[in-house]
Backbone as JSON, one array per atom type, in Angstrom:
{
  "sequence": "MAGHSKWAQIKRKKAKADAERGKIFTKLSREIMLAVRQGGGDIEGNPRLRAAIDRAREANIPMENIKRAIQKALGEAGSEKYEEVIYEGYGPGGVALLIKATTNNRNRTAAEVRHVISKHGGSLGEAGCVSWLFRSQGLITVRKDGSLGEEDLLLLAMEAGALDMQESEDCYEIITAPEDLGRVRDKLQEQGVPVESAELTLLPQTTVPLQGEEAARVLRLVQTLEDMDDVEEVYANFDIPADLMEEAWA",
  "N": [[29.43, -19.04, -93.53], [29.15, -17.01, -91.66], [26.45, -16.34, -91.61], [25.4, -18.73, -90.61], [26.55, -18.68, -88.06], [25.35, -16.45, -86.75], [22.63, -17.2, -86.81], [22.8, -19.54, -85.31], [23.52, -18.52, -82.81], [21.21, -17.08, -82.2], [19.39, -19.19, -82.04], [20.38, -20.52, -79.8], [19.79, -18.68, -77.79], [17.03, -18.81, -77.96], [16.62, -21.47, -77.24], [17.35, -21.43, -74.55], [15.37, -19.75, -73.56], [13.13, -21.3, -74.15], [13.68, -23.46, -72.52], [13.28, -22.41, -70.01], [10.56, -22.35, -69.99], [10.03, -24.97, -69.93], [9.83, -26.21, -72.35], [11.76, -27.32, -74.05], [12.9, -29.61, -73.03], [11.83, -32.15, -73.69], [12.6, -32.5, -76.38], [15.41, -32.47, -76.17], [15.77, -34.63, -74.49], [14.91, -36.76, -76.1], [16.9, -36.65, -78.06], [19.18, -37.33, -76.57], [18.5, -39.96, -75.87], [18.35, -41.19, -78.41], [21.0, -40.89, -79.19], [22.29, -42.54, -77.34], [21.2, -45.06, -78.03], [22.25, -45.29, -80.55], [25.07, -45.16, -80.26], [25.79, -46.13, -77.75], [26.12, -45.87, -74.11], [28.43, -44.68, -73.12], [29.92, -41.75, -72.47], [32.4, -40.65, -73.21], [33.11, -42.22, -75.36], [31.2, -41.76, -77.23], [30.53, -39.44, -79.36], [28.19, -38.11, -80.23], [26.42, -38.4, -78.08], [27.83, -37.03, -76.11], [27.77, -34.42, -77.16], [25.0, -34.0, -77.14], [24.43, -34.05, -74.39], [25.91, -31.85, -73.57], [24.46, -29.8, -74.84], [22.06, -30.04, -73.46], [22.87, -29.34, -70.89], [23.66, -26.71, -71.32], [21.17, -25.63, -71.69], [20.29, -25.66, -69.16], [19.19, -28.02, -68.16], [18.45, -30.29, -65.59], [20.93, -32.49, -64.19], [20.0, -34.87, -63.2], [17.73, -35.4, -64.74], [18.94, -35.78, -67.21], [20.45, -38.11, -66.76], [18.33, -39.84, -66.35], [17.18, -39.99, -68.88], [19.24, -41.28, -70.26], [19.26, -43.74, -68.93], [16.74, -44.73, -69.63], [17.08, -45.13, -72.36], [18.95, -47.13, -72.29], [17.45, -49.19, -71.49], [16.8, -49.55, -68.85], [14.56, -48.6, -67.82], [11.09, -48.32, -68.64], [10.28, -47.06, -71.86], [9.0, -45.0, -74.47], [9.2, -45.91, -77.88], [11.17, -44.22, -80.09], [12.21, -43.06, -83.32], [14.76, -41.83, -85.51], [14.25, -39.59, -88.15], [14.9, -38.24, -91.36], [14.08, -35.45, -93.26], [13.96, -33.91, -96.46], [14.05, -30.97, -98.45], [12.87, -27.92, -100.06], [12.93, -24.41, -99.49], [11.49, -21.05, -99.74], [12.98, -19.16, -102.38], [14.64, -21.17, -103.2], [16.15, -22.26, -101.17], [17.93, -24.83, -99.53], [16.68, -27.37, -97.44], [17.17, -29.4, -94.64], [15.8, -31.56, -92.49], [15.81, -32.77, -89.3], [14.15, -35.15, -87.43], [12.52, -36.71, -84.61], [10.44, -39.41, -84.05], [7.46, -41.29, -83.18], [5.69, -41.99, -84.97], [5.8, -42.17, -88.14], [4.19, -41.5, -90.4], [2.44, -39.51, -89.47], [4.24, -37.45, -88.7], [5.57, -36.91, -91.13], [3.45, -35.91, -92.67], [2.8, -33.6, -91.24], [5.18, -32.1, -91.42], [5.34, -31.76, -94.21], [3.03, -30.22, -94.61], [3.62, -27.83, -93.23], [5.9, -26.89, -94.63], [4.85, -26.53, -97.23], [2.87, -24.62, -96.71], [4.42, -22.39, -96.23], [5.5, -21.75, -98.64], [7.33, -23.57, -99.7], [8.68, -26.82, -100.64], [8.47, -30.32, -100.07], [10.98, -32.69, -100.66], [12.5, -35.55, -102.37], [14.33, -38.23, -100.76], [17.74, -37.53, -100.44], [17.83, -35.35, -102.11], [18.85, -32.88, -101.25], [20.74, -33.44, -99.35], [23.36, -33.84, -100.12], [24.44, -31.36, -100.19], [25.29, -30.71, -97.7], [27.63, -31.14, -95.02], [28.7, -33.33, -92.49], [29.99, -32.16, -89.5], [32.04, -31.13, -86.71], [31.48, -28.3, -84.65], [32.83, -25.63, -83.04], [32.28, -22.86, -81.07], [33.81, -19.87, -80.23], [33.98, -17.25, -77.99], [34.66, -13.8, -78.64], [36.62, -12.27, -76.56], [38.77, -10.72, -76.14], [40.92, -11.9, -74.9], [42.47, -13.55, -76.38], [44.19, -13.57, -79.42], [43.44, -13.8, -82.98], [45.39, -15.24, -84.49], [46.8, -16.64, -82.49], [44.75, -18.21, -81.42], [44.06, -19.73, -83.66], [46.41, -21.22, -83.99], [46.41, -22.74, -81.59], [44.03, -24.17, -81.98], [44.59, -25.69, -84.3], [46.73, -27.23, -83.39], [45.34, -28.73, -81.58], [43.88, -30.34, -83.19], [41.96, -29.38, -84.95], [40.19, -28.68, -88.05], [39.76, -26.31, -89.46], [39.3, -22.73, -89.17], [37.13, -19.98, -88.8], [36.24, -16.51, -88.88], [33.7, -14.53, -87.41], [31.39, -11.82, -86.77], [31.28, -11.48, -83.9], [32.51, -13.7, -82.82], [34.61, -16.68, -83.03], [34.69, -19.45, -85.22], [35.35, -22.77, -85.01], [36.16, -25.55, -86.86], [35.8, -29.05, -86.85], [36.55, -32.58, -87.37], [33.78, -34.81, -86.98], [34.22, -36.86, -85.02], [36.28, -35.8, -83.57], [35.42, -33.66, -82.12], [34.85, -33.45, -79.24], [37.4, -33.89, -78.13], [38.98, -31.79, -79.21], [37.58, -29.58, -78.22], [37.94, -29.98, -75.42], [40.72, -29.73, -75.18], [41.09, -27.07, -75.93], [39.69, -25.76, -73.89], [41.25, -26.48, -71.73], [43.39, -24.83, -72.16], [42.39, -22.44, -71.44], [40.69, -21.22, -73.23], [37.8, -19.39, -74.13], [35.3, -21.18, -74.67], [32.19, -21.14, -76.14], [30.2, -22.8, -77.2], [29.82, -26.2, -78.33], [29.16, -28.34, -80.88], [27.71, -31.04, -82.79], [27.07, -30.83, -86.15], [25.47, -30.03, -89.31], [26.98, -28.6, -91.92], [26.45, -26.26, -94.52], [27.73, -26.53, -97.84], [27.53, -24.78, -99.91], [25.91, -21.59, -100.21], [22.79, -19.72, -100.22], [22.13, -16.48, -100.98], [19.87, -14.23, -99.45], [17.38, -11.65, -99.29], [15.21, -9.09, -97.88], [11.66, -9.67, -98.11], [11.68, -12.31, -98.98], [13.74, -13.43, -97.5], [12.65, -13.11, -94.95], [10.46, -14.83, -95.14], [11.69, -17.34, -95.35], [12.94, -17.49, -92.83], [10.71, -17.47, -91.16], [9.61, -19.91, -91.89], [11.63, -21.74, -91.08], [11.64, -21.24, -88.31], [9.03, -22.04, -87.64], [9.11, -24.77, -88.29], [11.07, -25.63, -86.45], [9.72, -25.25, -84.11], [7.97, -27.32, -84.01], [6.85, -30.25, -82.34], [8.04, -32.76, -82.95], [10.3, -32.16, -84.39], [13.76, -31.99, -84.29], [16.01, -30.58, -85.25], [16.78, -28.11, -87.7], [18.42, -27.74, -90.69], [19.78, -25.43, -92.95], [20.7, -23.73, -95.98], [20.79, -20.95, -96.19], [21.88, -17.52, -96.61], [21.67, -14.84, -94.83], [21.35, -11.42, -93.96], [22.56, -10.26, -90.77], [21.0, -8.38, -89.34], [18.42, -8.79, -90.24], [17.91, -11.35, -89.31], [17.98, -10.91, -86.57], [15.73, -9.26, -86.31], [13.75, -11.09, -86.97], [13.79, -12.77, -84.79], [13.16, -11.1, -82.71]],
  "CA": [[29.49, -19.39, -92.12], [28.7, -15.89, -90.83], [25.01, -16.47, -91.43], [25.17, -19.85, -89.7], [26.94, -18.27, -86.72], [24.33, -15.58, -86.16], [21.41, -17.97, -86.56], [23.08, -20.47, -84.21], [23.45, -17.75, -81.58], [19.8, -16.79, -81.95], [18.74, -20.43, -81.62], [20.78, -20.82, -78.43], [18.98, -17.82, -76.93], [15.68, -19.35, -77.98], [16.63, -22.72, -76.49], [17.35, -21.11, -73.13], [14.04, -19.24, -73.23], [12.22, -22.46, -74.18], [13.97, -24.3, -71.36], [12.62, -21.79, -68.86], [9.14, -22.7, -70.06], [9.94, -26.42, -69.93], [9.44, -26.67, -73.68], [12.81, -27.96, -74.85], [13.43, -30.83, -72.43], [11.39, -33.33, -74.43], [13.44, -32.65, -77.57], [16.76, -32.83, -75.77], [15.71, -35.98, -73.94], [14.87, -37.69, -77.23], [18.21, -36.64, -78.71], [20.06, -38.11, -75.71], [18.12, -41.36, -76.0], [18.76, -41.66, -79.73], [22.46, -40.96, -79.19], [22.66, -43.74, -76.59], [20.85, -46.23, -78.81], [23.12, -45.36, -81.73], [26.49, -45.35, -79.96], [26.06, -46.6, -76.4], [26.0, -44.92, -73.01], [29.73, -44.15, -72.71], [30.0, -40.37, -72.95], [33.7, -40.4, -73.85], [33.2, -42.97, -76.6], [30.03, -41.47, -78.06], [30.54, -37.98, -79.58], [26.83, -37.57, -80.34], [25.88, -38.31, -76.72], [28.55, -35.95, -75.42], [27.23, -33.16, -77.67], [23.61, -33.86, -76.68], [24.47, -33.72, -72.97], [26.38, -30.46, -73.48], [23.33, -28.94, -75.2], [21.1, -30.09, -72.36], [23.41, -28.57, -69.76], [23.57, -25.3, -71.72], [19.77, -25.22, -71.5], [20.0, -25.77, -67.72], [18.46, -29.24, -67.84], [19.08, -30.93, -64.43], [21.69, -33.71, -64.48], [19.15, -36.01, -62.87], [16.9, -35.66, -65.92], [19.82, -36.3, -68.26], [20.73, -39.5, -66.41], [17.11, -40.62, -66.53], [17.04, -40.23, -70.32], [20.24, -42.3, -70.62], [18.79, -45.02, -68.39], [15.62, -45.19, -70.45], [17.62, -45.62, -73.63], [19.68, -48.37, -72.02], [16.49, -50.23, -71.16], [16.65, -49.72, -67.41], [13.21, -48.15, -67.48], [10.24, -48.35, -69.83], [10.27, -45.82, -72.63], [8.35, -45.08, -75.77], [10.21, -46.08, -78.91], [11.25, -43.17, -81.12], [13.23, -43.25, -84.33], [15.18, -40.6, -86.18], [13.84, -39.49, -89.55], [15.42, -37.06, -92.04], [13.28, -34.97, -94.39], [14.69, -32.97, -97.29], [13.19, -30.18, -99.31], [13.29, -26.58, -100.46], [12.15, -23.29, -99.01], [11.46, -19.92, -100.66], [14.27, -18.78, -102.93], [15.46, -22.33, -103.51], [16.99, -22.64, -100.03], [17.89, -26.25, -99.2], [16.27, -27.67, -96.07], [17.35, -30.76, -94.17], [15.06, -31.52, -91.23], [15.99, -33.97, -88.48], [13.02, -35.31, -86.51], [12.36, -37.97, -83.89], [9.01, -39.65, -84.06], [6.94, -42.63, -82.98], [4.67, -42.15, -86.01], [6.38, -41.58, -89.35], [3.17, -40.93, -91.28], [1.98, -38.25, -88.88], [5.28, -36.42, -88.76], [5.79, -36.54, -92.53], [2.32, -35.09, -93.11], [2.91, -32.3, -90.57], [6.31, -31.38, -92.01], [4.95, -31.39, -95.56], [2.05, -29.14, -94.53], [4.29, -26.59, -92.83], [6.75, -26.41, -95.73], [3.98, -26.06, -98.31], [2.2, -23.4, -96.26], [5.36, -21.28, -96.26], [6.03, -21.54, -99.99], [8.39, -24.5, -100.07], [8.22, -28.14, -101.07], [9.2, -31.46, -99.55], [11.59, -33.42, -101.77], [12.86, -36.95, -102.19], [15.55, -38.48, -100.0], [18.96, -37.3, -101.19], [17.76, -34.2, -103.02], [19.69, -31.77, -100.79], [21.71, -33.86, -98.33], [24.72, -33.74, -100.67], [24.91, -29.99, -100.0], [25.7, -30.53, -96.31], [28.69, -32.03, -94.54], [28.69, -33.53, -91.05], [31.22, -31.65, -88.9], [31.97, -30.56, -85.37], [31.59, -26.84, -84.7], [33.1, -25.02, -81.73], [32.18, -21.4, -81.11], [34.64, -19.23, -79.2], [33.66, -15.83, -77.84], [35.72, -12.8, -78.75], [36.64, -11.51, -75.3], [40.01, -9.97, -76.07], [41.97, -12.63, -74.19], [43.26, -14.34, -77.32], [44.13, -13.08, -80.78], [43.04, -14.78, -83.98], [46.51, -16.11, -84.86], [47.08, -17.54, -81.36], [43.66, -19.18, -81.33], [44.2, -20.64, -84.8], [47.52, -22.13, -83.68], [45.94, -23.67, -80.56], [43.01, -25.03, -82.57], [45.23, -26.64, -85.21], [47.49, -28.17, -82.58], [44.37, -29.61, -80.91], [43.32, -31.26, -84.19], [40.89, -28.77, -85.74], [40.38, -28.67, -89.5], [39.69, -24.96, -90.01], [38.73, -21.73, -88.28], [36.65, -18.79, -89.49], [35.88, -15.41, -87.99], [32.48, -13.79, -87.67], [31.36, -10.5, -86.13], [31.56, -11.49, -82.46], [33.04, -14.99, -82.36], [35.38, -17.51, -83.96], [34.08, -20.76, -85.43], [36.38, -23.76, -85.24], [35.56, -26.73, -87.48], [36.52, -30.29, -86.59], [35.89, -33.82, -87.77], [32.78, -35.13, -85.95], [34.77, -37.68, -83.94], [37.3, -35.04, -82.83], [34.8, -32.49, -81.49], [35.07, -33.41, -77.8], [38.83, -33.8, -77.83], [39.44, -30.43, -79.52], [36.96, -28.68, -77.24], [38.58, -30.16, -74.12], [42.08, -29.18, -75.22], [40.98, -25.61, -75.93], [39.29, -25.32, -72.55], [42.41, -26.65, -70.85], [44.26, -23.68, -72.39], [41.68, -21.23, -71.02], [39.93, -20.61, -74.34], [36.39, -19.23, -73.74], [34.4, -21.9, -75.57], [30.78, -20.82, -75.91], [29.39, -23.98, -77.51], [30.44, -27.23, -79.16], [28.03, -29.13, -81.37], [27.77, -31.78, -84.04], [26.13, -30.13, -87.01], [25.61, -30.21, -90.76], [27.31, -27.3, -92.48], [26.24, -26.2, -95.97], [28.93, -26.32, -98.63], [27.23, -23.58, -100.68], [24.81, -20.86, -99.58], [21.89, -18.94, -101.07], [21.9, -15.16, -100.37], [18.48, -13.78, -99.47], [17.11, -10.31, -98.74], [13.82, -8.64, -97.86], [10.55, -10.53, -97.76], [12.06, -13.7, -99.21], [14.51, -13.84, -96.32], [11.71, -13.21, -93.84], [9.64, -16.04, -95.33], [12.51, -18.5, -95.02], [13.13, -17.53, -91.39], [9.44, -17.89, -90.55], [9.48, -21.34, -92.15], [12.55, -22.46, -90.22], [11.16, -21.12, -86.94], [7.83, -22.87, -87.49], [9.55, -26.16, -88.27], [11.78, -25.93, -85.2], [8.75, -25.23, -83.01], [7.19, -28.56, -84.03], [7.25, -31.17, -81.27], [8.87, -33.87, -83.43], [11.5, -31.68, -85.09], [14.91, -31.75, -83.44], [16.94, -29.6, -85.82], [16.6, -27.75, -89.11], [19.63, -27.23, -91.33], [19.44, -24.73, -94.19], [21.89, -23.09, -96.57], [20.56, -19.53, -96.48], [22.83, -16.49, -96.17], [20.76, -13.73, -94.58], [21.99, -10.4, -93.12], [22.35, -10.44, -89.34], [19.94, -7.55, -88.8], [17.13, -9.43, -90.56], [17.72, -12.48, -88.4], [17.64, -10.34, -85.26], [14.34, -8.81, -86.39], [12.88, -12.28, -86.98], [13.77, -13.33, -83.43], [12.62, -10.11, -81.75]],
  "C": [[28.98, -18.27, -91.23], [27.21, -15.98, -90.57], [24.67, -17.6, -90.47], [25.47, -19.43, -88.27], [25.86, -17.44, -86.05], [23.06, -16.36, -85.87], [21.6, -18.96, -85.42], [23.01, -19.74, -82.87], [22.0, -17.45, -81.21], [19.08, -18.04, -81.44], [19.14, -20.81, -80.2], [20.01, -19.96, -77.44], [17.56, -18.37, -76.83], [15.59, -20.63, -77.16], [16.59, -22.45, -74.99], [15.99, -20.57, -72.69], [13.02, -20.38, -73.2], [12.43, -23.33, -72.95], [13.3, -23.74, -70.11], [11.14, -22.11, -68.84], [8.94, -24.22, -70.08], [9.66, -27.01, -71.29], [10.48, -27.54, -74.36], [13.27, -29.3, -74.28], [13.05, -32.08, -73.21], [12.28, -33.57, -75.64], [14.85, -33.09, -77.19], [16.81, -34.24, -75.2], [15.69, -37.02, -75.06], [16.22, -37.79, -77.92], [19.2, -37.47, -77.9], [19.77, -39.6, -75.87], [18.55, -41.95, -77.34], [20.28, -41.83, -79.8], [22.94, -42.21, -78.46], [22.38, -45.0, -77.41], [21.76, -46.41, -80.03], [24.55, -45.73, -81.37], [26.82, -45.79, -78.55], [26.05, -45.48, -75.37], [27.29, -44.35, -72.49], [29.93, -42.77, -73.31], [31.29, -40.12, -73.71], [33.8, -41.1, -75.2], [32.07, -42.7, -77.57], [29.93, -39.95, -78.27], [29.14, -37.38, -79.65], [26.21, -37.42, -78.95], [26.53, -37.17, -75.96], [27.99, -34.59, -75.86], [25.81, -32.93, -77.19], [23.55, -33.46, -75.21], [24.93, -32.27, -72.79], [25.25, -29.49, -73.82], [22.31, -28.9, -74.07], [21.59, -29.27, -71.17], [23.41, -27.08, -70.06], [22.16, -24.76, -71.49], [19.32, -25.39, -70.06], [19.09, -26.95, -67.37], [19.16, -29.92, -66.67], [19.77, -32.24, -64.81], [20.87, -34.96, -64.18], [18.27, -36.4, -64.05], [17.72, -36.25, -67.07], [20.12, -37.77, -68.01], [19.52, -40.39, -66.63], [16.89, -40.96, -68.01], [18.02, -41.31, -70.78], [19.77, -43.67, -70.15], [17.64, -45.59, -69.2], [16.13, -45.79, -71.74], [18.36, -46.94, -73.45], [18.74, -49.5, -71.6], [16.3, -50.47, -69.69], [15.3, -49.22, -66.93], [12.4, -48.17, -68.76], [10.26, -47.03, -70.55], [9.61, -46.05, -73.97], [9.42, -45.1, -76.86], [10.11, -44.99, -79.97], [12.35, -43.53, -82.11], [13.56, -41.92, -84.98], [14.81, -40.67, -87.66], [14.4, -38.19, -90.13], [14.51, -36.72, -93.21], [14.11, -33.93, -95.14], [13.73, -32.21, -98.2], [13.76, -28.81, -99.59], [12.35, -25.55, -99.86], [12.1, -22.2, -100.06], [12.87, -19.56, -101.13], [15.17, -19.94, -103.27], [16.39, -22.75, -102.4], [16.82, -24.12, -99.73], [17.56, -26.42, -97.73], [16.54, -29.13, -95.77], [16.83, -30.78, -92.73], [15.23, -32.83, -90.5], [14.86, -34.03, -87.45], [13.14, -36.64, -85.77], [10.88, -38.21, -83.73], [8.67, -41.1, -83.71], [5.82, -42.91, -83.98], [5.14, -41.44, -87.27], [5.34, -40.87, -90.22], [2.67, -39.58, -90.76], [3.01, -37.14, -89.04], [5.54, -35.97, -90.19], [4.69, -35.63, -93.03], [2.41, -33.69, -92.51], [4.03, -31.46, -91.17], [5.96, -30.9, -93.41], [3.99, -30.2, -95.55], [2.71, -27.81, -94.2], [5.13, -26.03, -93.97], [5.9, -25.84, -96.86], [3.31, -24.73, -97.96], [3.1, -22.18, -96.36], [6.06, -21.14, -97.61], [7.17, -22.43, -100.39], [7.82, -25.83, -100.52], [9.1, -29.22, -100.45], [9.72, -32.28, -100.72], [11.85, -34.88, -101.45], [14.14, -37.06, -101.36], [16.77, -38.3, -100.9], [18.97, -36.06, -102.06], [18.62, -33.02, -102.57], [20.78, -32.21, -99.82], [23.15, -33.74, -98.82], [25.3, -32.33, -100.51], [25.47, -29.75, -98.6], [26.77, -31.55, -95.93], [28.63, -32.1, -93.02], [30.04, -33.1, -90.47], [30.97, -31.23, -87.46], [32.19, -29.06, -85.47], [31.73, -26.3, -83.28], [33.07, -23.51, -81.89], [32.94, -20.82, -79.94], [34.31, -17.74, -79.16], [34.88, -14.96, -78.07], [35.7, -11.96, -77.47], [37.94, -10.74, -75.1], [41.16, -10.7, -75.42], [42.92, -13.36, -75.14], [43.08, -13.8, -78.73], [43.81, -14.18, -81.76], [44.17, -15.75, -84.32], [46.82, -17.11, -83.75], [46.01, -18.61, -81.24], [43.76, -20.2, -82.46], [45.29, -21.67, -84.54], [47.09, -23.18, -82.66], [44.95, -24.68, -81.15], [43.63, -26.09, -83.47], [46.06, -27.67, -84.44], [46.58, -29.18, -81.89], [43.73, -30.59, -81.88], [42.18, -30.69, -85.01], [41.23, -28.78, -87.22], [40.48, -27.26, -90.06], [39.15, -24.02, -88.94], [38.31, -20.53, -89.11], [36.19, -17.76, -88.47], [34.55, -14.81, -88.41], [32.5, -12.52, -86.82], [31.78, -10.53, -84.67], [32.09, -12.82, -81.93], [33.92, -15.62, -83.43], [34.67, -18.86, -84.04], [35.17, -21.74, -85.84], [35.71, -25.04, -85.73], [36.44, -27.95, -87.23], [35.85, -31.46, -87.31], [34.91, -34.18, -86.66], [33.37, -35.88, -84.76], [35.8, -36.95, -83.09], [36.72, -33.87, -82.04], [35.13, -32.39, -80.0], [36.52, -33.21, -77.43], [39.36, -32.39, -78.09], [38.87, -29.44, -78.52], [37.65, -28.77, -75.89], [39.97, -29.55, -74.1], [42.06, -27.65, -75.22], [40.62, -25.09, -74.55], [40.44, -25.46, -71.56], [43.38, -25.48, -70.98], [43.58, -22.36, -72.05], [40.91, -20.53, -72.11], [38.44, -20.55, -73.96], [35.42, -19.86, -74.73], [32.95, -21.6, -75.18], [29.89, -22.03, -76.16], [30.22, -24.93, -78.35], [29.32, -28.17, -79.59], [28.4, -29.93, -82.62], [26.71, -31.18, -84.95], [26.34, -30.54, -88.46], [25.82, -28.82, -91.35], [27.11, -27.3, -93.99], [27.55, -25.9, -96.7], [28.77, -25.14, -99.6], [26.03, -22.9, -100.02], [24.02, -20.07, -100.62], [21.65, -17.58, -100.4], [20.45, -14.72, -100.54], [18.36, -12.4, -98.83], [15.6, -10.12, -98.61], [12.81, -9.68, -97.45], [10.87, -12.0, -97.97], [12.85, -14.25, -98.03], [13.59, -14.04, -95.12], [10.86, -14.47, -93.93], [10.42, -17.29, -94.96], [12.68, -18.62, -93.51], [11.85, -17.94, -90.66], [9.24, -19.39, -90.72], [10.36, -22.14, -91.19], [12.09, -22.42, -88.76], [9.95, -22.01, -86.69], [8.19, -24.34, -87.43], [10.21, -26.51, -86.93], [10.86, -25.91, -83.99], [7.9, -26.49, -82.96], [7.74, -29.55, -82.99], [8.22, -32.24, -81.74], [10.17, -33.44, -84.07], [12.61, -31.35, -84.11], [15.79, -30.61, -83.95], [16.6, -29.36, -87.28], [17.91, -27.17, -89.62], [19.23, -26.6, -92.66], [20.68, -24.01, -94.7], [21.63, -21.64, -96.97], [21.72, -18.67, -95.99], [22.02, -15.21, -96.06], [21.47, -12.72, -93.68], [21.6, -10.53, -91.65], [21.19, -9.62, -88.81], [18.56, -8.14, -89.1], [16.87, -10.6, -89.65], [17.37, -12.0, -87.0], [16.18, -9.88, -85.23], [13.38, -10.0, -86.32], [12.74, -12.86, -85.58], [13.08, -12.39, -82.46], [11.12, -10.29, -81.54]]
}
């Protein structure tokens, strides 16, 4: 989890930088639209939509734009039809990759994803080849600001309905069932807990430790995939030292 935490923090910084350049809105808009089509437009009754809106607000996307994306998905305005596609494969060192994309052209996106993975020393696999390594869960990140000790936070989290909590270098990671993410986050915030982020994610059940050039190759691959227009999220089970991840982002 420590590796996931550091990479998640780096990606949040990147998302904010991309938002300043107007790059990330298209991806977040598609995620909101897909969430609405999958579970409806009720934020309280649709955990995926709630998480997508929270991500958009973290990236400083105007509420007007968020509402417009919801309206498009509800059919109140014309919109291009996108579908969610999952690709699975392997990166350098045998790292498992699960790539979530939204596309209006499956053949184009599949060819582009395959090309990028192959170029970076990996391979695209068949459906189901790595998905069993990941579990859908809610993940709440809490900053370490000295206001709350680990035991007190753990007690609050468990009372709120969390499943587990783990500590990393500069934050705590609280794990929930996907459907409980919003409720646990809201209860923690009501108690003054400094929640940094809350997201629906896929967490690896086992990890692959990497060092040196192999680690750098995997990070370059993941970054390249995430920079693709159709790719929404890349999940991987690497365990890479924090300093190497910082160097990759710098």
